[in-house]
DSSP file (Angstrom, degrees, kcal/mol; ACC not computed):
  #  RESIDUE AA STRUCTURE BP1 BP2  ACC     N-H-->O    O-->H-N    N-H-->O    O-->H-N    TCO  KAPPA ALPHA  PHI   PSI    X-CA   Y-CA   Z-CA
    1    1 A X    >         0   0    0      0, 0.0     3,-1.0     0, 0.0     0, 0.0   0.000 360.0 360.0 360.0 126.0   11.2    7.2  -25.9
    2    2 A X  T 3   +     0   0    0      1,-0.2    19,-0.3    18,-0.1    20,-0.3   0.817 360.0  46.1 -70.0 -33.4   12.9    4.0  -27.3
    3    3 A X  T 3  S+     0   0    0     17,-0.1     2,-0.3    18,-0.1    -1,-0.2   0.254  79.0 133.8 -96.1  13.3   16.2    5.6  -28.2
    4    4 A X    <   -     0   0    0     -3,-1.0     2,-0.5     1,-0.0    17,-0.3  -0.479  43.1-154.5 -66.5 124.9   16.6    7.5  -24.9
    5    5 A X        +     0   0    0     -2,-0.3     2,-0.3    15,-0.1    15,-0.2  -0.907  22.2 164.9-106.5 123.7   20.1    7.1  -23.6
    6    6 A X  B     -A   19   0A   0     13,-2.5    13,-2.5    -2,-0.5    51,-0.1  -0.869  44.3 -83.6-131.1 163.9   20.6    7.4  -19.8
    7    7 A X        -     0   0    0     49,-0.4    51,-2.7    -2,-0.3     2,-0.5  -0.381  44.3-137.4 -60.9 146.1   23.3    6.6  -17.3
    8    8 A X  E     -b   58   0B   0      7,-0.3     7,-2.9     9,-0.3     2,-0.4  -0.956  15.1-162.1-115.4 123.9   23.0    3.0  -16.1
    9    9 A X  E     -bC  59  14B   0     49,-3.0    51,-2.6    -2,-0.5     2,-0.4  -0.865   8.6-179.2-106.5 138.5   23.4    2.2  -12.4
   10   10 A X  E >   -bC  60  13B   0      3,-2.0     3,-2.0    -2,-0.4     2,-0.1  -0.982  61.5 -42.6-136.4 120.9   24.2   -1.3  -11.1
   11   11 A X  T 3  S-     0   0    0     49,-0.6    49,-0.0    -2,-0.4    -2,-0.0  -0.400 123.4 -22.8  60.0-129.4   24.5   -2.0   -7.4
   12   12 A X  T 3  S+     0   0    0     -2,-0.1    -1,-0.3    -3,-0.1     2,-0.1   0.512 130.7  59.9 -90.3  -6.6   26.4    0.8   -5.8
   13   13 A X  E <   -C   10   0B   0     -3,-2.0    -3,-2.0     0, 0.0     2,-0.3  -0.436  69.6-133.2-113.4-174.3   28.2    1.9   -9.0
   14   14 A X  E     -C    9   0B   0     -5,-0.3    -5,-0.2    -2,-0.1     2,-0.1  -0.972  24.5-108.4-139.5 155.2   27.4    3.1  -12.5
   15   15 A X        -     0   0    0     -7,-2.9    -7,-0.3    -2,-0.3     0, 0.0  -0.475  24.3-125.2 -82.2 155.0   28.5    2.1  -15.9
   16   16 A X  S    S+     0   0    0     -2,-0.1     2,-0.4    -9,-0.1    -1,-0.1   0.799  89.4  59.9 -69.9 -30.1   30.8    4.4  -17.9
   17   17 A X  S    S-     0   0    0     -9,-0.1    -9,-0.3   -10,-0.0     2,-0.2  -0.835  81.4-123.6-110.7 136.2   28.6    4.6  -21.0
   18   18 A X        -     0   0    0     -2,-0.4     2,-0.3   -11,-0.1   -11,-0.2  -0.517  39.2-174.4 -70.1 142.8   25.0    5.9  -21.3
   19   19 A X  B     -A    6   0A   0    -13,-2.5   -13,-2.5    -2,-0.2     2,-0.1  -0.899  26.9-110.1-137.2 162.5   22.7    3.2  -22.8
   20   20 A X     >  -     0   0    0     -2,-0.3     4,-2.3   -15,-0.2     5,-0.2  -0.406  44.9-101.6 -79.9 169.4   19.2    2.7  -24.1
   21   21 A X  H  > S+     0   0    0    -17,-0.3     4,-2.2   -19,-0.3     5,-0.1   0.901 124.3  51.2 -60.1 -41.1   16.9    0.4  -22.0
   22   22 A X  H  > S+     0   0    0    -20,-0.3     4,-2.4     2,-0.2    -1,-0.2   0.902 109.9  48.5 -65.4 -41.0   17.5   -2.5  -24.5
   23   23 A X  H  > S+     0   0    0      2,-0.2     4,-2.4     1,-0.2    -1,-0.2   0.901 111.1  50.7 -65.3 -40.4   21.3   -2.1  -24.2
   24   24 A X  H  X S+     0   0    0     -4,-2.3     4,-2.5     2,-0.2    -2,-0.2   0.883 109.6  51.3 -64.3 -38.0   21.1   -2.0  -20.4
   25   25 A X  H  X S+     0   0    0     -4,-2.2     4,-2.5     2,-0.2     5,-0.2   0.932 110.4  47.9 -64.4 -45.9   19.0   -5.2  -20.5
   26   26 A X  H  X S+     0   0    0     -4,-2.4     4,-2.4     1,-0.2    -2,-0.2   0.911 112.3  49.8 -61.3 -41.4   21.5   -7.0  -22.7
   27   27 A X  H  X S+     0   0    0     -4,-2.4     4,-2.0     1,-0.2    -2,-0.2   0.927 111.4  49.3 -61.1 -45.1   24.3   -5.8  -20.5
   28   28 A X  H  < S+     0   0    0     -4,-2.5     4,-0.3     2,-0.2    -2,-0.2   0.895 111.9  47.0 -62.9 -42.0   22.5   -7.1  -17.4
   29   29 A X  H >< S+     0   0    0     -4,-2.5     3,-0.9     1,-0.2    -1,-0.2   0.924 114.2  47.9 -65.9 -44.4   21.7  -10.5  -18.9
   30   30 A X  H 3< S+     0   0    0     -4,-2.4    -2,-0.2     1,-0.2    -1,-0.2   0.829 118.3  40.5 -64.8 -32.6   25.3  -10.9  -20.1
   31   31 A X  T 3< S+     0   0    0     -4,-2.0    -1,-0.2    -5,-0.2     2,-0.2   0.236  80.2 131.1-105.3  12.9   26.8   -9.9  -16.7
   32   32 A X    <   -     0   0    0     -3,-0.9     5,-0.0    -4,-0.3    -3,-0.0  -0.478  68.2-105.8 -65.8 131.9   24.4  -11.7  -14.4
   33   33 A X    >>  -     0   0    0     -2,-0.2     4,-1.9     1,-0.1     3,-0.6  -0.320  24.5-126.6 -58.3 140.2   26.3  -13.7  -11.7
   34   34 A X  H 3> S+     0   0    0      1,-0.2     4,-2.4     2,-0.2     5,-0.2   0.831 107.3  57.6 -61.7 -34.2   26.1  -17.4  -12.5
   35   35 A X  H 3> S+     0   0    0      1,-0.2     4,-1.4     2,-0.2    -1,-0.2   0.867 107.3  48.0 -67.4 -33.6   24.8  -18.3   -9.0
   36   36 A X  H <4>S+     0   0    0     -3,-0.6     5,-2.5     2,-0.2     4,-0.3   0.897 110.5  51.8 -69.5 -39.8   21.8  -15.9   -9.5
   37   37 A X  H ><5S+     0   0    0     -4,-1.9     3,-1.4     1,-0.2    -2,-0.2   0.922 109.9  48.7 -61.3 -44.5   21.1  -17.5  -12.9
   38   38 A X  H 3<5S+     0   0    0     -4,-2.4    -1,-0.2     1,-0.3    -2,-0.2   0.830 107.3  56.5 -64.0 -31.9   21.2  -21.0  -11.4
   39   39 A X  T 3<5S-     0   0    0     -4,-1.4    -1,-0.3    -5,-0.2    -2,-0.2   0.462 123.2-103.9 -81.5  -0.7   18.8  -19.9   -8.7
   40   40 A X  T < 5 +     0   0    0     -3,-1.4    25,-0.4    -4,-0.3    -3,-0.2   0.664  66.2 153.9  91.7  16.7   16.2  -18.7  -11.3
   41   41 A X      < -     0   0    0     -5,-2.5     2,-0.3    23,-0.1    23,-0.2  -0.417  26.7-153.7 -76.9 156.2   16.7  -14.9  -11.1
   42   42 A X  E     -D   63   0B   0     21,-3.2    21,-2.3    -2,-0.1     2,-0.3  -0.905  19.7-107.8-126.9 156.4   16.0  -12.7  -14.1
   43   43 A X  E     -D   62   0B   0     -2,-0.3     2,-0.4    19,-0.2    19,-0.2  -0.657  33.7-174.3 -84.5 139.3   17.3   -9.3  -15.2
   44   44 A X  E     -D   61   0B   0     17,-2.9    17,-3.0    -2,-0.3     2,-0.5  -1.000   9.2-162.1-134.3 133.7   15.1   -6.3  -14.8
   45   45 A X  E     -D   60   0B   0     -2,-0.4     2,-0.3    15,-0.2    15,-0.2  -0.976  14.3-179.9-117.4 125.1   15.8   -2.7  -16.0
   46   46 A X  E     -D   59   0B   0     13,-2.1    13,-3.0    -2,-0.5     2,-0.5  -0.903  24.3-128.1-123.2 152.5   13.7    0.1  -14.5
   47   47 A X  E     -D   58   0B   0     -2,-0.3    11,-0.2    11,-0.2     9,-0.0  -0.849  27.4-128.3 -99.8 132.6   13.8    3.9  -15.1
   48   48 A X        -     0   0    0      9,-2.9     2,-0.5    -2,-0.5     3,-0.1  -0.237  16.2-120.8 -74.0 167.2   14.1    6.1  -12.1
   49   49 A X     >  -     0   0    0      1,-0.1     4,-3.5     7,-0.1     6,-0.5  -0.954   9.7-145.1-112.4 125.3   11.8    9.0  -11.4
   50   50 A X  H  > S+     0   0    0     -2,-0.5     4,-1.4     1,-0.2    -1,-0.1   0.867 100.0  47.3 -58.2 -39.6   13.4   12.5  -11.1
   51   51 A X  H  4 S+     0   0    0      2,-0.2    -1,-0.2     1,-0.2     5,-0.0   0.882 121.5  35.0 -71.3 -38.1   11.0   13.6   -8.4
   52   52 A X  H  4 S+     0   0    0      1,-0.1    -2,-0.2     3,-0.1    -1,-0.2   0.873 131.6  27.1 -84.4 -39.2   11.3   10.5   -6.3
   53   53 A X  H  < S-     0   0    0     -4,-3.5    -3,-0.2     2,-0.3    -2,-0.2   0.485 101.6-115.6-107.4  -5.4   15.0    9.6   -6.8
   54   54 A X  S  < S+     0   0    0     -4,-1.4     2,-0.3    -5,-0.5    -4,-0.2   0.579  87.3  27.6  83.3   9.3   16.6   13.0   -7.6
   55   55 A X  S    S-     0   0    0     -6,-0.5     2,-0.5     2,-0.1    -2,-0.3  -0.967  80.2-101.4 179.7 174.5   17.6   12.1  -11.1
   56   56 A X        +     0   0    0     -2,-0.3   -49,-0.4    -6,-0.1     2,-0.3  -0.973  53.1 126.2-121.9 125.4   16.8   10.0  -14.1
   57   57 A X        -     0   0    0     -2,-0.5    -9,-2.9   -51,-0.1     2,-0.4  -0.950  56.0 -97.6-159.1 170.8   18.7    6.8  -15.0
   58   58 A X  E     -bD   8  47B   0    -51,-2.7   -49,-3.0    -2,-0.3     2,-0.5  -0.853  31.9-154.5 -97.9 138.7   18.2    3.2  -15.7
   59   59 A X  E     -bD   9  46B   0    -13,-3.0   -13,-2.1    -2,-0.4     2,-0.6  -0.962   4.1-148.8-114.8 127.3   18.8    0.7  -12.8
   60   60 A X  E     +bD  10  45B   0    -51,-2.6   -49,-0.6    -2,-0.5     2,-0.3  -0.859  28.2 167.5 -95.5 122.4   19.8   -2.9  -13.6
   61   61 A X  E     - D   0  44B   0    -17,-3.0   -17,-2.9    -2,-0.6     2,-0.4  -0.869  28.0-139.1-129.7 163.3   18.4   -5.3  -10.9
   62   62 A X  E     + D   0  43B   0     -2,-0.3     2,-0.3   -19,-0.2   -19,-0.2  -0.992  31.9 156.8-125.3 133.2   18.0   -9.1  -10.6
   63   63 A X  E     - D   0  42B   0    -21,-2.3   -21,-3.2    -2,-0.4     2,-0.4  -0.950  32.2-122.7-150.1 167.5   14.9  -10.7   -9.1
   64   64 A X        -     0   0    0     -2,-0.3     2,-0.4   -23,-0.2   -23,-0.1  -0.893  16.0-138.1-115.4 145.7   12.9  -13.9   -9.0
   65   65 A X              0   0    0    -25,-0.4    -2,-0.0    -2,-0.4     0, 0.0  -0.860 360.0 360.0 -98.3 137.0    9.3  -14.4   -9.9
   66   66 A X              0   0    0     -2,-0.4    -1,-0.1     0, 0.0    -2,-0.0   0.396 360.0 360.0-107.1 360.0    7.3  -16.7   -7.5
């Protein structure tokens, strides 16, 4: 669902406001550390699985493609 608003987790914490996947992606791109950006990292937003992770939320991560 495109307008689904969920809690957003980043690192060990979580953001105060529930967001859509697109909003979480924009937040992640805007707040990416400059050293990761220079190293070629990209923002990735994934949705957790209730059965596997014990709840449903969006996770903001940074990774590189090789």
